N, C-alpha and C positions, 0 to 999 in steps of 0.2 A: 504494500500500500504506500503510495507516494504522498508525503505530507505537502500541503499547499502553503503558499506564501500569500500575504496580504498585498493587494495592489489597489490603485485608484485610477479611474479614467474619467476625463472631463469632456463632456459634449458641449461645445461652444457654438451657440446659434446667434447669428447677427439679427438684431431687431429690425434693421432696415431692409436687408436683402433676403432674409430668411434662409441664407445659405449657412452651411455647417463647415467647421474646420476639420479636415482629416489630414493624416500624415501617412507616408509610406515608410515602413520599416526597411532598414538596410538589407542588402543581399546577404550579409554575413551575420545577421542577427541570430542569436541562439534559439529564439522562440518566434515562430511564425515569420520567417524572413520574407521580405517583399510584400507582406500583407498591408492593406490600408486600414488604419485604426484611428481611434480618437487619441488625443494626447493623454499621457499618463505614465505610470510606472510603478515599480515595487515600492511598498511603504515600509520603512524601518520603524522600529518601536519608537525611536526618538522623534520621528516625523509627526507622530500623532499630536504632539504639543505645539506643532508649528503650523497648524491649518493645512494638513498634508495635501488635499486636492489643489489648493492654490499654489503651494510650493511646487508640486509636480508640473502644474501648468507653466509656471515661471521657468523652471529648469528646461522644459522641452520646447517652449515657444517664445520665451522672453516677455510674455504678457502678464501684467498684474491687473486683476479685475478692478474696475472702477477708475483706472488711470488711462489717460489718452496716450502717453508715451509708452514705448516698449523698448526692449533691448535692441530692436532693429533701428530705432530712431534716436536712441540715447546711448552714447558711449559709456556713461556712468552706469546705466542699467545693464549694459552688456558686460561690463566688468563684474557687476554684482551677480549676474547670471552665472558666470564662470566660477565665481567664488562660492556661490550656493551649490553648484554641482560638486565642488570639491569638499565642502563642509556645509551640511544642511542648516546648521545654526546661523549661518550668515543671512538666511532669508529673513530673520527677525530684524536685521538692520535696514532692509529695503521695504519690508512690510510688517511692521510691529503689530498691527491689528488686522489680520486677514479678514476680508469681507465675507465671512462664511454665510451670512444671511442671504447673499446673492446666489448661493448654490441650492439647487433642488436635489434632494436625494431621489435618484431616478430608478435604479434597479441594481441587483447584484447577480453576477455571473461567476460560476465556478467551472474551471476547465474540466472537461469530462474525465472520468476514470480511464486509465489506459495510457495517458500521456506521461512522458518522463518528467515534465514540469507541470505543476498545477498552480493556479492562482485564483484566490477568492477576490474578485475585483468588484469594488464598489463603484458604480457609475453615478456621476453627478451631472446635472445639466445646468447651464447658466446662459444668460443672454448678455450680449454686449452691443454697444453702439458701433455702427459701421463694421468694417472688417480690418482689425488692427494688423499692422505690419508684423511679420513673424521673423524671429531669428531662431532657427532650429538648433537643437543639439545634434550635430552631424555625426556624433559617435553612434547614435541610435537610429536616426531618421535620414532618409535620402531626399525627400520631397514633401511639399505640403501644398494644399489647395483649399480655397473656399469654394464650396460646390453645393448646388441644389441637391437635396436628399434624393429626389427622384432621378436626377442626372447621375448621381453616384451609383444608384442601384441599377440604372440602365447600363452604365459602363461595365459593371460587374457581370450583368447577365450576358453581355456580349464578349466576355472574356478579356476585356481591356485592363482590368485590374483584379487583384485578389482581395475579396471582401469576406472576412470570416463571419460565421453565423451571428454572433452578438451584434456586430455592426449592421448586418442586413436586417435583423429584427428591430433594432432601435431606430435605424434610419427610416424603415417602413412606418413605424409608429409616428415618428416626428413629422414625416411628410403629410400626415393626415390630421395634425393638430394645428389649428389656426391661431389659437391664443390660450392663455391660462394653463401653461405647462404644469403648474403645481397640482392640477387636478388629475394628472395622468401617471404619476409614479407607480411602478410595480414594486411595492416595498414589503409585501407579506411573505414572499417566497423567494428563495435562492434558485436561480435558473442554472441547473447543472445538467446539460443534455445527457441522457442515457443513450449511448450509441448502439444502433442496430444496423449491422451490415447486411446488405441485400445478398441473397444467395448467389447471384451471378457476378458479384463483385463490382457492379457498376456504380452503386450509390450507397450513401449512408443516411439513415434517418436519425436525427437527434431528438429524442422524446423529452418533452417538458411536462411539468406538473399538470395533471388533469387529463392527459392523453390516456386512451383506453389500454395502451400497451405499456404505460409507465409503471414501474415497480415501486410500490410505496414503502418498501423495507430497505434500510441501509441505502437511502436514496443517492448519496453522494459517492458511493463506492461500487455501484453495479458495473461489472466488467462488460466490455463490448460483447455482443452476442450476434449471431447470424440467424435470420429468419427467411422463410421462403418468400418468393415474389408475391404470392397471393396474400400472405400475412401482412406484408408491409404496405400494401396499396391503401390509399386514403379512401375511407368510407364516409360519405357525407352524413350517414345516419348515426355514426358513433362519435363519442367525445374525442376530439382531436386537437392536439397542441404540439406541434413539431416543426423542426427545420429539416430540410432534405436537400442533399447536394451530391454532385458527382465526386468520385474518388480520383479521377484523372482528367484534367488537372483538379487537384483538391479544392473544394469549395465552389467549383464552377456550377452554373445553373442552379443556384440556391433558391429554394422555394420555401414559403411559410404557409402553415395551415393552422387555423384556430377557429373551431366551431363546435357547437353543441356541448360546450363544457357544462358540467354539473356543479352544483353548489359544493364547496365555497369558491371554486375556481372561476366560475362565471361572474362572481362579484369581485374577487380579488384581482383579476387581471383585466387590463385595458383590452376591450374587444375591438380590434381594428380589422380593416378589410385586408384579405390576404389572397393567395393564389387559388383558393377554392372557387372563386368566381369564374376562373378560366378552366376549371376541371371538367 
């Protein structure tokens, strides 16, 4: 059994353009190389006293919530970004009172069982004015872009970028929310997909709480299993909550399904439109 580490991820949405900041991990990254993700990173115990989501955002993007300047436009902030990366305690010098009230607790995802590295990642959402200039931490990221959520999903469906299931799930949700993000947090359940491999090896289904195939015992440590093609097909009459994607290339043609959930899942989870309309 692999012990997981704590991590934080920050979804930054522009109030004006409604576009979202995403970043591409470097080709040499140890975890999910080349994947397009939201800013964030592993959280050390000491980070918890520093407003860790805002610290992670500053380290990876040079942005401090509530400030117009960033490390991309201020040499002083750029120097502090480098110092914070070297010693997290330096973040207190540049941001002594992190604006945590600007963060919405959005969701929590746990890497599926079977991975060599697992992360319990707290996702936060925040809105900002405009689209701040970004100065990436190039040790971890190779590219960034402000992009419309639907545009990002479309690029992923065409194979133009690698978008892991949590990003597909959250971008799909965000694309359907016009305002009042605080009303849509999925905060009652950790999303740890239970992996089901299709018997022909072509796809993987990641089962989420409430799905009729989801195992409710030892939910975070269910090993990957293989089921027949008949067993994994989506049935519109059954409770379904899952992500589904190709194995080669991994995460390609990712689809979401959420329908017919029973209580308490139908109340606890944001019910958004997914691929079942095209089924």
